[in-house]
Steps between C-alpha positions, in 0.01 A plus 500: 500500500728570205585264206766628266661294213866538422492240225261281311274801454402512130774256424556130556832515703652641810223405746534728807210643704528716806239470773447734795235402749444516877847645562668227300691535168566186289559385144319249293789358285812691394576371148755597235397673178566260211495585131681714245752757600263781576302270731818361666606864576201526735707288748750786528222743621448568864251258661267774579491444875752474783587129556596563856128591571355176362400271777478172296454355151242249383620311195252330285741278310849452375507622145763779459250772391347452851805440727799641304530838671499366859883513516474869388247547788754344740779712367293807572473406864194270531543255783152361556367157424407367157195284543423240234438134462783232548503402136519863384790555738684194352448622144570863579849401637575341169363772273653793704848333503474451121397866464789621714749303298367670187507830669856476603604463132311820389633850464250629765438214743193548729624257760748219577485145617592627838190733502288195407636291786417784734150518359435133543563530878194708520255245341243373750313206347132470581284188404190535290201634688682540826409841655774757574411768736689831452355761735135551394550311189426130421689363205474167308623344189274301269566275201516687170583224245748712301836345610626273776422680830325788327221669718235758505530691829218593738533800749234549760482841680267617780287666236520303182669193317691528180699261277782508253486247221871489417516318183191270469519164320255309271207289619514130405879515458690167449783649712350665807193501710213765440541833677331497840169696524508855622218430753235710670719783658708658223359839408783638284724311266835594329473295199753414223370548146772355274249304286183684614365553146619172363327157452784259507476132412529248774858401620422147391420615151822709502691188588339306218587774262863516622532137482378480146724778383814342664419149364456636144807700522698201603367299202618781274847506667459846632630670815243653733592792697289537818550820713355429842549635856738281685276465815140389431451492125802260432375254755140524377596438132738208602233337702208556270668368191648198688153407625349529145771278356434241769120516452525487114765208536693711247855346482590746220443802721704339780800503271500865430798658681394779735783723608431727796770779499429642841678415826229690676238274363702195614516645858127589492410142418627397845265750668200355309604154627506634848150648497295234318187599696493840320481379152329211303805403280615142530872501607569227250387738211772758609775257406530287195784325285460768216540789732849669529605786727807634339794722626636804339759321259221257372275803464731656241572196327139436431476811289721305239289183528280402196314215690117551548445610852315726743714766670320646805665805650424828684407770492145443400463853336854470343630800694811317632640167582632214278209506266652809336815321380281207372268747330802672332603159356162362416271784401662555150435142414157426335510152638464637860169511674466762781213425723380751757330339800448809736408866517726740302509847657476813306805595292694176617711319237246215515204731431685671205579156344156380561352803329711430191823692511739330255828657629571547861799605719646233731763680705636732241471270195222501251333153468273404212177314595442234248371243749132406517340680791186359681329566839350240717221704675364254751812485732478841665530466866270810556138473552289605187180682486282208598749406782489856638119510497496161671737625766284815563194295532649327813476823695146563624565839659735656233434871443816648345767374265839664415652372170858467487779294321342553152554680178243777445329329201448191701336679777258742326218255384534305829468810699177604316362153552565498881377864552146377449498335844832613669692814558811481296832703486826431312819550705724784393863522579566705816145596563288409792226299322258545801523878509155658452350174397202538732432825311475333156 
């Protein structure tokens, strides 16, 4: 068996893992590299394998850094099935179409809307826990709790059983069910490690903190900028805050105008309404009188508005999207409060602002950062240290763990801790992680 990572090896983006076993070649995810320019440029590099030789793809969930290179794979000659859950298929269709429309406007487009349409014809939805037999392999998708439809994936072979975590969600989330147990047959686990060395407050605490910050900002007549991923984080923030306002009977909070500047988020809401069995959000909390989905013309007009409000827009790491023109208008104003509610990747604009840069480039224009900057730590959609340990504890036969989808500093201490009871390796880009492992 071979396991070679062509993304999300020593970094938190571009998930793509090549597996060769029992005469079969397949991929776990095929995601886009997202981040600053030098990270984006990785998308222009060769995939590292011949797409025509790939028999099928197993897609863990619909975030772009996990599905965004699928159209490139198809352009390269891949014609096999893409297996995933029905909800992931529905979200991926929206996310890939949005990505293609952005690509078509760039100087070096990776793919077109037509490429995405061709890619979507290859999707083959598989319900949770249903067993798919491919040659000598048995494959099943299991609830991961990170996003609507997100799954960890189990692959049984004649000799062993291994699993791929995809992106793992938090336990006791107010939005999703807990990840399903690994069980008594998984011996090898490919495990994400985004927050492996972090102890993150509960999501409920994060919501309380966000609620308090927004309420106080409104009382002070301020504008709140809230960068958030269109699919997942936007729905979670809207739902969580709406439910808190209802429970607290807070009429003041219900008057705060929330402007969602994302057509993708609006489309994504419909998918959440269609798959209510996969999340724990009350549909009524996803729509309220003070919630406004705005079109492009309104979006630019809001940059001149002095009313106190919350402006929620993508991208979550401020590396693109409408959040950038809002930031150019509002960051120079000391009355602005910029709230980060999700992970900020290395060297992204969001990370640089969070770490204190006082002048940044947006497009080609320098923008002064006079706004107040705060981070709400409890709202990460990724499992933290305790969550990962709880997930590992659900596997009674686990022997080996491959760490991927994490920055080096977040993996080191976690790796040392696990090595006391398990055999651990970190994925390296383009390297067969299993090679000579039995000898070490």
